[in-house]
N, CA, C and O atoms as CSV, one atom per row, in Angstrom:
chain,resi,resn,atom,element,x,y,z
A,1,MET,N,N,-50.543,6.657,-17.425
A,1,MET,CA,C,-50.610,8.173,-16.669
A,1,MET,C,C,-49.947,8.209,-15.227
A,1,MET,O,O,-49.240,9.164,-14.904
A,2,LYS,N,N,-50.278,6.771,-14.062
A,2,LYS,CA,C,-49.638,6.833,-13.413
A,2,LYS,C,C,-48.450,5.685,-13.324
A,2,LYS,O,O,-48.349,5.074,-12.261
A,3,THR,N,N,-47.707,5.430,-14.221
A,3,THR,CA,C,-46.000,5.445,-14.225
A,3,THR,C,C,-45.819,6.297,-14.137
A,3,THR,O,O,-45.174,6.405,-13.094
A,4,VAL,N,N,-45.970,7.387,-14.662
A,4,VAL,CA,C,-45.832,9.008,-15.634
A,4,VAL,C,C,-46.207,9.596,-13.746
A,4,VAL,O,O,-45.325,10.390,-13.419
A,5,LEU,N,N,-47.026,9.415,-12.831
A,5,LEU,CA,C,-46.791,9.676,-12.111
A,5,LEU,C,C,-46.325,9.712,-10.761
A,5,LEU,O,O,-46.385,10.515,-9.829
A,6,ILE,N,N,-45.663,8.168,-11.034
A,6,ILE,CA,C,-45.513,8.077,-9.377
A,6,ILE,C,C,-42.983,8.030,-9.982
A,6,ILE,O,O,-41.886,7.732,-9.511
A,7,VAL,N,N,-43.507,8.457,-10.960
A,7,VAL,CA,C,-42.164,8.386,-12.018
A,7,VAL,C,C,-41.736,10.022,-11.477
A,7,VAL,O,O,-40.660,10.414,-11.024
A,8,ALA,N,N,-43.160,10.867,-11.745
A,8,ALA,CA,C,-42.616,12.161,-11.596
A,8,ALA,C,C,-42.788,12.732,-10.490
A,8,ALA,O,O,-42.920,13.940,-10.293
A,9,GLY,N,N,-42.795,11.325,-9.238
A,9,GLY,CA,C,-42.423,12.397,-8.171
A,9,GLY,C,C,-42.225,12.059,-7.083
A,9,GLY,O,O,-42.565,12.488,-5.981
A,10,ILE,N,N,-40.891,10.195,-7.871
A,10,ILE,CA,C,-39.544,9.784,-7.195
A,10,ILE,C,C,-38.730,11.803,-7.940
A,10,ILE,O,O,-38.036,12.706,-7.472
A,11,ILE,N,N,-39.470,11.488,-9.308
A,11,ILE,CA,C,-37.752,12.621,-9.091
A,11,ILE,C,C,-38.028,13.448,-8.448
A,11,ILE,O,O,-37.008,13.733,-7.821
A,12,VAL,N,N,-39.173,14.372,-8.034
A,12,VAL,CA,C,-39.000,15.804,-7.045
A,12,VAL,C,C,-38.472,14.796,-6.249
A,12,VAL,O,O,-37.264,14.606,-6.396
A,13,PHE,N,N,-38.956,14.218,-5.582
A,13,PHE,CA,C,-38.545,13.375,-4.521
A,13,PHE,C,C,-37.183,13.820,-4.153
A,13,PHE,O,O,-37.259,14.720,-3.317
A,14,LEU,N,N,-36.306,13.604,-4.381
A,14,LEU,CA,C,-34.664,12.794,-5.337
A,14,LEU,C,C,-34.959,14.631,-5.058
A,14,LEU,O,O,-35.058,15.022,-3.895
A,15,VAL,N,N,-35.036,15.284,-5.821
A,15,VAL,CA,C,-34.368,16.965,-6.195
A,15,VAL,C,C,-34.832,17.476,-5.015
A,15,VAL,O,O,-34.285,18.528,-4.683
A,16,TYR,N,N,-35.623,17.079,-4.326
A,16,TYR,CA,C,-35.993,17.908,-2.709
A,16,TYR,C,C,-34.585,17.154,-1.649
A,16,TYR,O,O,-34.141,17.994,-0.866
A,17,GLY,N,N,-34.173,16.333,-1.589
A,17,GLY,CA,C,-33.020,15.947,-1.618
A,17,GLY,C,C,-31.950,16.088,-1.377
A,17,GLY,O,O,-31.253,15.822,-0.398
A,18,PHE,N,N,-31.699,16.759,-2.782
A,18,PHE,CA,C,-30.254,16.752,-3.775
A,18,PHE,C,C,-30.572,18.562,-2.233
A,18,PHE,O,O,-29.852,18.774,-1.257
A,19,VAL,N,N,-31.442,19.154,-2.536
A,19,VAL,CA,C,-30.427,20.967,-2.647
A,19,VAL,C,C,-30.696,20.664,-0.881
A,19,VAL,O,O,-30.069,21.518,-0.253
A,20,LEU,N,N,-31.386,19.772,-0.015
A,20,LEU,CA,C,-31.785,19.834,1.377
A,20,LEU,C,C,-29.874,19.231,1.390
A,20,LEU,O,O,-29.140,19.476,2.347
A,21,TYR,N,N,-29.538,18.677,0.493
A,21,TYR,CA,C,-28.306,18.086,0.943
A,21,TYR,C,C,-27.029,19.396,0.967
A,21,TYR,O,O,-26.023,19.579,1.654
A,22,CYS,N,N,-27.509,19.937,0.145
A,22,CYS,CA,C,-26.920,21.052,-0.704
A,22,CYS,C,C,-26.235,22.133,0.616
A,22,CYS,O,O,-25.183,22.395,1.199
A,23,CYS,N,N,-27.676,22.492,0.560
A,23,CYS,CA,C,-27.612,23.892,1.746
A,23,CYS,C,C,-27.109,23.328,3.199
A,23,CYS,O,O,-26.518,24.015,4.033
A,24,ILE,N,N,-27.444,21.991,3.340
A,24,ILE,CA,C,-26.757,21.301,3.972
A,24,ILE,C,C,-25.361,21.469,4.451
A,24,ILE,O,O,-24.950,21.797,5.564
A,25,ARG,N,N,-24.537,21.082,3.031
A,25,ARG,CA,C,-23.445,21.076,3.035
A,25,ARG,C,C,-22.687,22.550,3.418
A,25,ARG,O,O,-21.938,22.661,4.389
A,26,VAL,N,N,-23.076,23.877,2.305
A,26,VAL,CA,C,-23.017,25.016,1.821
A,26,VAL,C,C,-22.888,25.434,3.989
A,26,VAL,O,O,-21.855,25.919,4.451
A,27,GLY,N,N,-24.570,24.980,5.221
A,27,GLY,CA,C,-24.392,25.078,5.908
A,27,GLY,C,C,-23.132,25.418,6.130
A,27,GLY,O,O,-22.623,26.532,6.005
A,28,LYS,N,N,-22.498,24.120,6.564
A,28,LYS,CA,C,-21.996,22.973,7.128
A,28,LYS,C,C,-20.024,24.193,6.908
A,28,LYS,O,O,-19.238,24.771,7.659
A,29,GLU,N,N,-20.153,23.974,5.671
A,29,GLU,CA,C,-18.695,24.658,5.538
A,29,GLU,C,C,-19.081,26.347,5.613
A,29,GLU,O,O,-18.503,26.763,4.609
A,30,SER,N,N,-19.572,27.226,6.090
A,30,SER,CA,C,-19.811,28.191,6.281
A,30,SER,C,C,-19.690,27.949,7.609
A,30,SER,O,O,-18.600,28.493,7.787
A,31,ASP,N,N,-20.052,27.474,8.824
A,31,ASP,CA,C,-20.214,27.416,10.067
A,31,ASP,C,C,-18.529,27.071,10.467
A,31,ASP,O,O,-18.066,27.547,11.504
A,32,GLU,N,N,-17.631,26.166,9.512
A,32,GLU,CA,C,-16.024,25.524,9.916
A,32,GLU,C,C,-14.977,27.669,9.217
A,32,GLU,O,O,-13.858,28.169,9.331
A,33,GLN,N,N,-16.213,28.047,8.646
A,33,GLN,CA,C,-15.713,29.005,7.988
A,33,GLN,C,C,-15.580,30.132,9.656
A,33,GLN,O,O,-14.815,30.541,10.529
A,34,TYR,N,N,-16.708,30.140,9.248
A,34,TYR,CA,C,-17.279,31.351,11.112
A,34,TYR,C,C,-15.927,31.133,12.093
A,34,TYR,O,O,-14.874,31.686,12.412
A,35,ASN,N,N,-16.943,29.598,12.401
A,35,ASN,CA,C,-15.015,28.835,13.621
A,35,ASN,C,C,-13.898,29.401,13.429
A,35,ASN,O,O,-13.523,30.204,14.283
A,36,LYS,N,N,-12.864,29.082,11.986
A,36,LYS,CA,C,-11.522,29.383,11.825
A,36,LYS,C,C,-11.885,30.874,12.186
A,36,LYS,O,O,-11.180,31.171,13.150
A,37,LEU,N,N,-12.768,32.055,11.788
A,37,LEU,CA,C,-11.850,32.729,11.424
A,37,LEU,C,C,-12.574,33.728,12.994
A,37,LEU,O,O,-12.128,34.860,12.806
A,38,ARG,N,N,-13.523,33.769,14.485
A,38,ARG,CA,C,-13.556,33.130,15.240
A,38,ARG,C,C,-12.738,33.069,16.211
A,38,ARG,O,O,-12.699,33.724,17.252
A,39,GLU,N,N,-11.776,31.868,15.646
A,39,GLU,CA,C,-10.705,31.370,16.452
A,39,GLU,C,C,-9.191,31.934,15.940
A,39,GLU,O,O,-8.253,31.573,16.650
A,40,GLY,N,N,-8.891,32.727,14.855
A,40,GLY,CA,C,-8.604,32.899,14.956
A,40,GLY,C,C,-7.845,35.105,15.263
A,40,GLY,O,O,-6.670,35.471,15.274
A,41,LYS,N,N,-8.861,35.799,15.407
A,41,LYS,CA,C,-9.605,37.074,16.461
A,41,LYS,C,C,-9.585,36.546,17.790
A,41,LYS,O,O,-9.341,37.282,18.746
A,42,GLU,N,N,-9.933,34.756,17.983
A,42,GLU,CA,C,-9.780,35.294,19.834
A,42,GLU,C,C,-8.307,35.816,20.283
A,42,GLU,O,O,-7.955,36.688,21.077
A,43,GLN,N,N,-7.065,34.256,18.823
A,43,GLN,CA,C,-6.016,33.871,19.084
A,43,GLN,C,C,-5.531,35.995,19.240
A,43,GLN,O,O,-5.201,36.529,20.300
A,44,GLU,N,N,-5.660,36.764,17.801
A,44,GLU,CA,C,-5.726,38.202,18.252
A,44,GLU,C,C,-5.754,39.078,19.674
A,44,GLU,O,O,-4.967,40.024,19.716
A,45,ASP,N,N,-6.298,38.925,20.428
A,45,ASP,CA,C,-7.182,39.377,21.155
A,45,ASP,C,C,-6.194,38.751,22.545
A,45,ASP,O,O,-5.776,39.434,23.481
A,46,ASP,N,N,-5.987,37.250,22.333
A,46,ASP,CA,C,-4.996,37.094,23.334
A,46,ASP,C,C,-3.394,38.012,23.001
A,46,ASP,O,O,-2.545,38.393,23.807
A,47,ARG,N,N,-3.422,38.085,22.194
A,47,ARG,CA,C,-2.065,38.549,22.819
A,47,ARG,C,C,-2.038,39.166,21.924
A,47,ARG,O,O,-1.435,38.799,20.915
A,48,SER,N,N,-2.985,40.838,22.044
A,48,SER,CA,C,-2.923,42.101,22.340
A,48,SER,C,C,-3.034,42.189,24.062
A,48,SER,O,O,-2.804,43.202,24.722
A,49,ARG,N,N,-3.419,40.950,24.558
A,49,ARG,CA,C,-3.613,41.471,25.790
A,49,ARG,C,C,-2.789,41.580,27.304
A,49,ARG,O,O,-2.559,42.134,28.379
A,50,VAL,N,N,-2.553,40.347,26.161
A,50,VAL,CA,C,-1.073,39.618,26.875
A,50,VAL,C,C,0.317,41.747,26.552
A,50,VAL,O,O,0.755,42.499,27.423
A,51,CYS,N,N,0.439,41.825,25.206
A,51,CYS,CA,C,1.685,43.247,25.663
A,51,CYS,C,C,0.819,43.913,26.203
A,51,CYS,O,O,1.693,44.645,26.666
A,52,LYS,N,N,-0.126,44.370,26.598
A,52,LYS,CA,C,-0.333,45.194,27.122
A,52,LYS,C,C,0.121,45.953,28.371
A,52,LYS,O,O,-0.435,47.003,28.691
């Protein structure tokens, strides 16, 4: 019984770590996409200022 609890604890810990890893990875990708979109918007704004 003790072994089963230890194995279950290890499995829960690994799953928890995997979920956190996935959340961090998705957040990083979203942040990079946001920064790319923001940089593109800023470049368009700079061009429109020059043209005016």
